[in-house]
Backbone bond lengths (Angstrom), bond angles and torsions (degrees), N, CA, C in turn:
res aa  C-N    CA-C-N  psi(-1)  N-CA   C-N-CA  omega(-1)  CA-C   N-CA-C  phi
1 M - - - 1.457 - - 1.529 110.07 -
2 N 1.302 119.23 -77.78 1.460 122.60 -174.88 1.525 109.87 -100.01
3 Q 1.320 117.07 81.45 1.459 121.84 -179.87 1.525 109.96 -87.94
4 F 1.301 115.70 164.50 1.459 121.56 -178.82 1.521 111.44 -79.35
5 D 1.318 116.20 144.85 1.459 124.00 -179.73 1.524 110.04 -78.84
6 K 1.318 116.50 111.25 1.458 121.11 -176.88 1.529 112.61 -74.35
7 N 1.343 117.26 -6.22 1.462 120.70 175.04 1.523 111.54 -78.29
8 L 1.316 116.55 -15.24 1.463 121.97 178.31 1.526 109.63 -101.51
9 P 1.328 117.32 152.04 1.468 119.13 176.70 1.514 111.56 -76.29
10 V 1.314 114.93 169.58 1.451 123.00 170.78 1.525 106.43 -97.85
11 A 1.318 117.25 129.76 1.461 121.48 174.83 1.526 107.75 -90.50
12 I 1.321 116.65 130.26 1.463 120.37 -178.57 1.525 109.44 -133.47
13 G 1.319 115.30 143.77 1.449 120.20 178.58 1.515 110.79 -155.85
14 A 1.321 114.11 158.67 1.464 120.24 -179.51 1.518 109.33 -159.32
15 D 1.313 114.96 158.42 1.462 119.18 168.67 1.523 107.84 -92.43
16 H 1.325 116.56 -170.25 1.465 121.19 -177.43 1.525 112.51 -59.29
17 A 1.337 117.30 -36.36 1.467 120.11 -178.51 1.526 111.73 -69.11
18 G 1.322 117.17 -26.76 1.455 121.09 -178.77 1.513 114.71 -102.05
19 Y 1.326 116.43 1.94 1.466 120.43 -173.97 1.534 113.11 -55.29
20 E 1.312 118.32 -50.90 1.473 120.64 -177.48 1.527 111.05 -62.63
21 Y 1.329 117.27 -40.27 1.466 120.52 178.36 1.525 109.88 -65.09
22 K 1.323 116.37 -41.40 1.467 120.14 179.64 1.517 110.82 -58.22
23 E 1.309 116.08 -44.69 1.467 119.82 -179.67 1.533 111.21 -62.71
24 A 1.317 117.16 -40.63 1.467 121.14 179.31 1.527 110.95 -69.22
25 V 1.321 117.44 -41.95 1.458 121.41 179.95 1.528 110.26 -67.05
26 K 1.305 116.42 -36.81 1.465 120.45 176.51 1.532 110.55 -57.76
27 K 1.314 116.69 -46.57 1.473 120.80 177.24 1.522 111.06 -62.21
28 Q 1.309 116.29 -41.36 1.465 120.91 178.16 1.529 110.21 -59.27
29 L 1.324 116.97 -48.99 1.461 121.23 -179.13 1.528 111.32 -61.07
30 E 1.322 116.30 -44.00 1.465 120.17 179.42 1.526 110.84 -62.90
31 S 1.331 116.80 -37.11 1.468 119.84 178.72 1.528 111.55 -68.21
32 L 1.332 116.50 -21.83 1.462 121.66 177.11 1.531 111.85 -90.05
33 G 1.323 116.42 2.72 1.456 120.75 176.90 1.516 115.99 91.84
34 W 1.315 117.39 9.70 1.465 121.09 178.83 1.522 110.62 -87.27
35 N 1.322 116.97 142.18 1.458 121.62 165.69 1.520 106.31 -82.24
36 V 1.318 116.24 141.15 1.461 120.50 -175.63 1.524 109.66 -121.86
37 N 1.326 115.16 129.68 1.453 121.87 175.42 1.527 106.68 -104.81
38 D 1.322 115.80 99.92 1.463 123.01 -175.48 1.524 109.49 -83.50
39 K 1.316 116.00 112.75 1.466 122.71 -179.10 1.537 112.36 -89.91
40 G 1.327 116.95 3.37 1.454 120.71 178.34 1.523 110.95 96.75
41 T 1.253 115.70 178.71 1.440 133.74 1.18 1.527 109.50 -74.08
42 H 1.315 114.58 165.60 1.459 119.23 -175.47 1.521 112.78 -115.59
43 S 1.331 115.67 20.60 1.467 121.01 175.42 1.526 108.26 -163.20
44 A 1.317 116.01 175.07 1.465 120.94 178.18 1.526 112.28 -91.28
45 D 1.333 117.33 10.21 1.465 121.16 176.90 1.528 109.77 -68.83
46 S 1.326 116.57 143.49 1.457 122.21 -177.35 1.530 111.80 -58.01
47 V 1.349 115.13 131.11 1.465 122.76 179.69 1.528 109.12 -142.21
48 D 1.322 116.51 175.48 1.457 122.48 179.09 1.532 109.62 -101.29
49 Y 1.319 117.01 121.48 1.472 121.55 -174.30 1.530 115.03 -56.03
50 P 1.356 120.97 -34.63 1.471 117.76 -179.83 1.534 113.20 -62.10
51 D 1.332 116.64 -25.38 1.469 119.67 -179.32 1.520 111.94 -65.48
52 F 1.318 117.99 -16.39 1.460 122.43 -179.52 1.528 111.37 -113.84
53 A 1.326 116.57 -29.43 1.466 119.91 178.66 1.527 111.50 -70.85
54 H 1.319 117.73 -40.86 1.472 119.76 -179.90 1.531 112.67 -61.24
55 P 1.339 120.05 -46.60 1.467 118.46 178.95 1.532 113.64 -63.13
56 V 1.317 118.02 -37.15 1.465 120.50 177.22 1.527 109.31 -64.44
57 A 1.321 116.77 -49.63 1.466 121.00 -179.17 1.527 111.24 -63.14
58 A 1.318 117.59 -37.40 1.467 120.65 178.60 1.525 110.78 -62.86
59 D 1.325 117.38 -40.52 1.467 120.09 178.14 1.528 110.88 -62.80
60 V 1.323 117.42 -39.97 1.464 120.78 178.11 1.528 109.38 -68.37
61 E 1.323 116.18 -46.02 1.463 121.69 -179.46 1.529 111.71 -58.06
62 E 1.319 116.91 -40.79 1.465 122.48 -175.70 1.531 113.36 -88.47
63 G 1.331 117.42 2.86 1.451 120.52 179.28 1.514 114.23 73.91
64 K 1.326 117.09 19.50 1.465 122.01 178.88 1.521 112.12 -90.15
65 A 1.325 117.13 -8.45 1.460 122.07 179.33 1.524 108.92 -135.18
66 A 1.320 115.99 144.06 1.459 121.02 176.99 1.526 110.28 -65.18
67 F 1.321 115.06 -40.12 1.459 122.38 177.31 1.517 107.33 -165.52
68 G 1.323 116.35 174.02 1.452 121.20 -179.88 1.511 112.06 -126.43
69 I 1.325 113.99 156.72 1.460 121.75 173.08 1.523 107.01 -132.20
70 L 1.333 115.26 129.69 1.462 121.58 179.12 1.525 109.46 -128.93
71 I 1.327 114.90 139.44 1.459 119.98 -177.87 1.529 109.14 -137.05
72 C 1.320 115.47 128.80 1.467 120.60 171.22 1.522 106.90 -142.32
73 G 1.305 117.46 -172.72 1.457 120.44 -175.91 1.509 113.12 -58.25
74 S 1.325 116.90 -54.47 1.467 121.23 -178.93 1.524 112.65 -99.27
75 G 1.314 117.16 -18.19 1.455 121.94 -174.10 1.512 112.73 84.30
76 N 1.331 117.05 -18.86 1.466 120.96 -177.03 1.520 113.38 -67.95
77 G 1.310 117.21 -46.75 1.463 120.53 -176.25 1.517 112.52 -59.88
78 V 1.333 116.55 -47.38 1.466 119.28 -179.05 1.531 110.56 -68.60
79 C 1.314 117.66 -34.07 1.462 121.46 -179.94 1.529 110.70 -67.28
80 I 1.311 116.52 -47.61 1.465 120.88 178.72 1.524 109.84 -59.56
81 T 1.320 116.61 -45.27 1.461 121.36 -178.93 1.524 111.06 -62.81
82 A 1.311 117.61 -49.60 1.464 121.43 -177.35 1.524 111.50 -60.73
83 N 1.316 117.15 -37.49 1.464 120.56 -177.52 1.524 113.65 -71.38
84 K 1.314 118.53 -3.53 1.460 121.45 173.94 1.526 110.91 -76.63
85 H 1.328 117.33 -14.32 1.466 122.12 -176.70 1.523 110.64 -89.85
86 K 1.327 115.95 135.82 1.460 122.68 -179.49 1.533 110.21 -60.15
87 G 1.312 115.19 131.62 1.458 120.63 176.98 1.514 114.86 81.43
88 V 1.313 116.88 -3.68 1.468 120.00 177.80 1.519 108.34 -89.84
89 R 1.319 114.47 132.38 1.455 121.59 176.19 1.529 106.32 -124.01
90 A 1.318 113.89 86.09 1.464 120.80 -177.62 1.521 108.90 -88.48
91 A 1.335 115.36 134.44 1.457 120.97 -177.51 1.521 110.30 -122.98
92 L 1.314 115.85 128.05 1.458 122.04 175.55 1.525 107.99 -84.48
93 C 1.319 115.93 117.11 1.469 120.80 -176.76 1.521 110.12 -123.61
94 W 1.327 115.35 142.74 1.456 120.21 178.39 1.527 111.90 -133.07
95 N 1.336 116.34 6.98 1.461 119.51 170.84 1.527 109.07 -153.61
96 E 1.320 115.32 170.24 1.459 120.30 -175.32 1.528 112.56 -64.35
97 E 1.318 116.97 -39.42 1.463 120.42 -178.84 1.529 111.57 -62.28
98 L 1.327 117.16 -42.89 1.467 119.52 178.29 1.518 111.46 -64.48
99 S 1.320 116.45 -37.21 1.460 120.75 177.90 1.529 110.35 -61.87
100 A 1.308 116.99 -42.35 1.465 121.11 178.03 1.533 111.17 -67.46
101 L 1.324 117.31 -45.84 1.463 121.00 -178.96 1.524 112.25 -64.83
102 A 1.323 116.82 -34.62 1.469 120.31 177.60 1.525 110.54 -59.16
103 R 1.320 115.96 -37.20 1.467 120.57 177.42 1.525 110.77 -79.21
104 Q 1.329 117.60 -51.08 1.462 121.91 -174.02 1.522 112.86 -60.14
105 H 1.321 116.40 -46.24 1.462 120.75 -171.25 1.523 113.94 -102.28
106 N 1.328 118.18 -28.16 1.468 120.62 -173.41 1.524 113.87 -112.91
107 N 1.324 117.22 -3.43 1.459 121.80 -176.78 1.533 110.62 49.99
108 A 1.323 116.13 42.50 1.464 121.71 -179.56 1.520 109.63 -58.39
109 N 1.329 115.60 140.68 1.463 120.53 178.41 1.529 112.76 -121.64
110 V 1.318 116.91 2.67 1.464 122.26 171.31 1.531 107.82 -137.20
111 L 1.315 115.22 123.28 1.465 122.18 176.42 1.519 108.41 -94.86
112 C 1.325 116.94 123.51 1.462 122.49 177.76 1.522 108.49 -112.90
113 M 1.335 115.38 133.32 1.468 119.70 -176.57 1.523 111.52 -131.58
114 P 1.354 116.07 146.17 1.458 121.99 179.72 1.533 112.12 -95.98
115 A 1.302 117.23 99.90 1.471 121.50 -175.28 1.533 112.55 -59.64
116 R 1.305 117.60 -29.89 1.467 120.05 -177.55 1.529 112.91 -81.37
117 F 1.331 117.04 -4.86 1.461 119.25 -173.89 1.522 114.81 -126.06
118 V 1.328 118.04 -4.87 1.466 120.48 176.83 1.526 108.95 -131.86
119 P 1.310 117.67 141.84 1.460 119.27 175.65 1.532 110.25 -68.89
120 L 1.318 116.45 153.64 1.456 121.93 -178.26 1.525 111.82 -55.52
121 E 1.312 117.40 -42.84 1.464 120.28 -179.35 1.528 111.24 -58.19
122 L 1.321 117.38 -41.42 1.457 121.22 177.82 1.528 110.44 -67.11
123 A 1.316 117.56 -40.28 1.468 120.82 177.62 1.530 109.90 -57.95
124 Q 1.312 117.16 -42.44 1.462 120.59 -179.92 1.525 111.54 -68.62
125 I 1.316 117.59 -34.80 1.463 121.16 174.83 1.530 109.43 -64.65
126 M 1.335 116.96 -42.43 1.458 120.37 178.72 1.525 111.66 -62.31
127 V 1.311 116.91 -38.96 1.465 120.88 177.62 1.529 109.82 -61.48
128 A 1.322 116.89 -49.32 1.471 120.65 179.99 1.527 111.00 -60.85
129 T 1.311 117.15 -41.70 1.462 121.55 179.05 1.515 111.07 -64.27
130 F 1.324 116.45 -44.12 1.467 121.93 179.27 1.525 110.39 -58.41
131 I 1.317 116.67 -44.56 1.467 121.69 -179.01 1.530 111.21 -67.44
132 D 1.309 116.57 -42.49 1.461 121.38 -171.91 1.524 114.72 -83.90
133 T 1.322 117.90 -11.81 1.464 120.70 -175.40 1.518 110.48 -95.69
134 P 1.333 117.00 120.55 1.465 119.57 178.74 1.530 112.36 -82.34
135 F 1.307 115.27 156.53 1.455 122.45 171.36 1.525 107.73 -70.67
136 E 1.323 117.37 134.17 1.462 121.49 -177.02 1.523 113.14 -79.11
137 G 1.332 117.75 -21.36 1.463 119.33 -177.89 1.518 110.87 64.86
138 G 1.329 116.35 -141.51 1.460 121.04 178.74 1.513 112.35 55.72
139 R 1.324 115.38 -129.91 1.468 120.13 -177.20 1.525 111.76 -61.52
140 H 1.337 116.67 -24.36 1.461 119.95 179.70 1.530 111.91 -74.50
141 Q 1.331 117.41 -29.30 1.463 120.16 -178.46 1.526 111.26 -61.22
142 K 1.336 117.06 -43.41 1.470 118.80 -178.91 1.526 110.82 -63.89
143 R 1.316 117.18 -31.14 1.467 120.65 178.05 1.526 110.58 -72.80
144 V 1.310 116.14 -43.79 1.473 120.46 178.04 1.531 109.60 -61.59
145 D 1.333 116.95 -37.96 1.461 120.91 178.99 1.525 112.50 -61.75
146 K 1.323 117.80 -22.43 1.458 121.94 -178.43 1.536 113.36 -90.17
147 I 1.317 117.99 -2.48 1.466 120.82 -175.20 1.526 112.39 -70.82
148 Q 1.322 116.83 -50.26 1.463 121.63 -173.34 1.523 111.50 -64.31
149 C 1.337 117.18 133.86 1.466 121.59 176.37 1.523 110.45 -77.37
């Protein structure tokens, strides 16, 4: 039903804990034909996660990105930050089923992952699942409509 617009790039960001995963996911997305707008960080040096979560969420909020991907150590910091943006539905996922449900039931538009708690291979599976899983709409749409304050 509600698939992502492949004419728009994917916004991606991470802090130092998610840097290596971000680089791998970026390659994965490019191999799938997506343009990627990398909001940083660009090294494993210690940084503050909101400095990268806000630009990713802003791109989603402003319609400049089809969806976003954020990665930090726990996934919590980037998820909390991204959800401060109007129209952003960031979901913290740590397995494939949650990644699918975030799309099916919540129409999530930002995938947040905990680099310190999931292996890279699983993170890449979650990315593919997030992209490939459509929003079901129906009874879920009325619930999603009630999210925004």
